[in-house]
N, C-alpha and C positions, 0 to 999 in steps of 0.2 A: 263376165266383167267383174263380178263380185269376188270370184276366185283370184283374179289378177290383183285386185286391190288388197285382198287379204295377204297375198304373197308379199307385196310391197311393204305393207304394214309390219309384217313379221320381220322382213329384212331390216327395216328402220329400227325396230326394237332391239334386235340383236346388235346392230351397230352402236346404238346408244349405250347398251350395257358395256360393250367393249371400250368405248370412249371413256365412259365413267371410270372403268377399271384402270385405264392408263393415265387418267388425269392426275395432276399434282395434288398433294395433300392440302387440305384447307389451311389458310394462313393463320387462323386463330390458334394460339398455343394452348394445348390442353393443360389442365391443372396438373401440377406435379403430385405424384402419390405421396401420402404422408409417410414420414420416416418411421421405421419400426421403433417401438418403445424399447428403451434400453436403460439399464441401471448405470452403465459406464458414464463417467464424468465427461462433460463436453470439453473438447480440446480448445484451449485458448488460441486466438489468432496469433500468427507469428509476430514476434516483438517488432521486427523491422517494419511491419505494416501499421503497427499501433503507435510506435514511439513518435511523438510530435517533435517539431523542431524546438530546441532548447537554447536559452541564452546562458553560456558558460564562460565567455571571455570577460575577464575582470578589468575594469577601469577604475582609476582613483578619482574620487570626487574631491576637487580642491577645497581647502579650508576657506571659511567665510571670514570676511573682514572683522577684526576684533576678537577672533577666537583665540583661546578657548573660552567659552561662555560659562558663567556660573550656573550650575544646574540644580542648586539647592532649591527645593520647593516645586520642582517639576513633577508632572504627573504622567505616568505611562499606563495605557490600556493594553493588557496582555491577553489576547483572545486565542483560545485553543479549542480543538474539537471536543475534548473530554477531560473533566477533572478526575475521572475514574481510571484514566490511563496512568500507570505509575511512572512511565518514562516521561511523558509530557508534563505531568504535575510536578515530578521531581525537578526537572529543569526550571519550571516556572517558580517553584519555591526557592531554589538556590538563587535565581536572578533577583527575586524580591529581596532576599536577605542581603545580597551584595550591594544593592542600591540604597539600602537603609543608611549605610555609612556616608552616602553622598547627599542624604536628605531628599532623595527621590522616592515618591510613592508609586508603587506598582500595584494596580488593581487587576487581579486575574479573573478571567471569565471563561467558563466552560459551556459547551453547547450540548450537553448530554441528552437533553430532552427535545430541543427544537431544531437541532442541526443548523443548516444554512440560514433558515428564516430567523432563528434566534440570534445568530451571529450578525445578520444584517441589522437587527434591532440594537444589538450591543454596540455596533459601530456608530449608529445614529445617536445612541445615548452618550457615547464617548465624545462625539462632536458637540452635542449640547452642553456637556460638562466642560468644554473648552480644554480638553486634555492636550498635552504637548506632543505626545508620540503614541503611535499604535503599532503593536506587534500583532500580525494577523496570520494565523494558520487555519485555513479553511477546513470545514467539516464536510468536504465534498469538492465539487468543481469550483475553483476560485472565480471563474468568469461570472458566476451569479452574484458575487459580492463587489464586482468592479464599480457599479454605479455608486455604491456607498463609499467605496475607497476614494473614488474621484471627488466625491462630495467632501470627504475629509481633507484631501489635498487642497481643494479650493478654499477650505477654511484655514489653510496654513498649517495643517498638522502633518508631520512627517510620518510616513508609513513604511514598515518593513514587512515583506511577505515571506512566508516560510511554508513549504518550499515550492513556489510556482515555477512553471517552465519558462516564463517570460519576465523580463525586468519591468517593462511598462505595465501599469502606471506607477509602480512602487519607486521609492527613493533608493531602496536596496532590497536584495533578496538573499536568503540562504538557500542554496540550491542542493538538492540531493538526487543523485542518479538512482532512482528506485529500481530500475531494471538491474543495474549492477548489484544493488543491495540484495535483491532476490537471488541473483546468480551466486553470490558469496554464501548465502544461506544454503542453497542447494549443494554447493561444494562441501560445506561443513558436514551436512547430513550424509553425503556420499563418503566422506572420509571416515565418519563414525561407522557406517555400514561395513566398509572395507576392514576396519580395525576389529569390530566386535563380531562380524560374521565372515571371517576370511574364507571359509569353505562353502559358503552358501552358493547355490546354483543361480544362474541368471534368472531373473523374474520371480524370485522366491521371497524376498524381504518386503512384507506388506507395509506400504507407506501411505500416508494421507496428507493432504494439503488443506489447511483451514485459512482461506484467503479472501480476497475481495475482487474476483474477476469482473464483476459488474459495477464496482464502486468507482471512485474518482480516479482520474488519470494516474496519479501517483501510485495508489494501491493496486490499480490494474496492472501497471508495469511491474510492480514488486511481485504480484502473483504470476506474471509471465516468467519472471526470473526464477521463481520456485519451480515452475513447470519444466525447466531445463534439466531437472534431476533425472528425468527418464532418458535424456539424451547422453548425459555424462556418467550415469551409474547403471550399468547393465543388470545388477542384482535387484534393482527396484521393481516392485510390482505396485503400481499406483492403483489402489482400490477405492479411494474416496477423494473427492475434490470439492469441498464445501465452500459455498459463497456466503459469508456471514456478514451481518451488520451489527453495529454496536461494538464497543471496545472496552471490555472489562473482563475480570477473572471469571465471573459466572458465565459469560458468553463462551469463553474458551472451554470451560469445564463441561458445559452442556453440549457443545459440539463434539468433544471427545467421547462423552457418554453415548451420544447417538451413533458415532462411528463404531464404537466397540459393540454396540447392539447388533449391527449388521456384519461387522468384520472384527471378531474378537482377537485375531492374531496380528493386528497392526502393531508395529514396533517403532515406527519412525513417524514423527509429525513435523511439518513445516508450518509455523504459525505466523499470521500476519503481524502480530505485535507481541511485545513482552507480556502484556496483560493476558492475552489469549494463551501464550505459552505457559504462564504460571497456572492458569485454570486447567489446561490440559494435563500439566504435571500433577495437579491435585487429583484429577480423575484417575490417572495411572496409579498413584499411591494408594487409592481406595480399592484397587483390584485385589481379590483374595490371592494370597501367596505370591505376590508380585516379586520379581527379581529385578531390582532397579537398573542393574547394568545392561539389561537387554533392551532398554528403551532410550530413545533419543528424541528430545524435543528441541526445536531450533526456531529462533524468531528473527525478524528483520529490524528490530530496534531493542534498546536495553533499558532496564531499570538499574541504575548503578548499584543499588543496594543488593542486587542479585548476583553481582560478580563473584563473591565468595561461594555462593551456592552453585553457580554454573561451573566454576573452575574446580570444584571439589570432586566432580564425577560421581557424587553420592546422591544425586537427584536426577529424575528423568530429564529435567531442563538442563541441557548440556552445552548450549552454544547460542550466541546471538551476534548481531552486527552492531557495533557502537557507532552511531551516526554522529559525525563531527568528533570522532575519537571519544575518549573518556572525559573530556573537559568541554562538552558542548555548552554547558551552563556558563562557563567562563568566557568562551568565545561569543556567546549571545550577549552577555553583559557588556563585554568590551566594545562590541559593535554598536549597541544602542547608546552607550556612553559617548562614544566618538561622535555619533550623529547629533546627540543632544548638545554636545559642546561646540559643534560646528567646525571641528578640526577635520583634516583629510581622512577619508575612509574609503574602503573598497565598496563598489556598488554590488558586487556579487561575491558571496563566500561559497565556494564549492566544498561541501562537507566531505571530510575524510570518512572512509568506510572501513572500520577496523574489526575484523572477526575476533571474537573472544570465545574460547571454548576450553573445556577440560582436556587433559592429555589422553586422547583416545587409546594410545598404546597400552595404558594401564587396564583397559577393559577387555583385552584379548582373552578368549576362553581358555 
């Protein structure tokens, strides 16, 4: 009897083993293995997946009864991300000077230290000062400033946003297609490579991007535009893609120095801003025995004072995109003045994007 039971037990054990082997896998998903470490830059997500819906259709806001109003004595708060950015500060300075003839005071504020938190406080302070108008360019995601902007609107203050994707809750916006901006920079850089390195093999011209892949929506889209250089320019070898914060010449110079430490043969840089580009150019000019014609630095905005330098082809900084053309300061002044006077004005200004560069054909070896 014991032998019979032993046989049955053995049979059941074998069947159990077979059933277990044929059973479906457990429903709990196992942890994914960690990705292997790499020095290669992370690929930005496709622009089509990242680009948010944008308001670009222009409507005219009708004139108010009794317009044009006398604007002498009016006060404007002009809030920008950084006073250290030559492009932004240059536009602000020009707007301030133009308004002096109208008797309008423009108070310019930068957020170089405190970012969005500092800007939130600046908006609150401008409300308490009973300012008449606010120009707000966010140092990051504009959504974080919306409560303060809505408070300003409730206090009867007109607000223009630069450059948010959506019109609401602003009275007007100046809109920039940052993705297109970045694509134009990439095209300029590729044109430089084709002119200066006509015989270079595919994947041989070392290139670096100094951008803001993880920053605000605008700079993220600009960075994605830069990344298209690997699609349109076969000769490019992208060896570095830095994600930087801060907008000044020292930030750009430090980024370039770090890139050269790991990749001494980089010849082309795509820089987030003109401040970064000027800093990168300074780092290049400090290299021993440097041949300026071999290097190309390109930026997504401009410092007007750099136009002669860029177009001369005698500096590493060889091209940028003029947002709003070369007269953005005039367009900004005229828009704010119309809004203060209560006359008809466009609720959206879609900035022109004009590439400005030296004549690359003069650089052929």
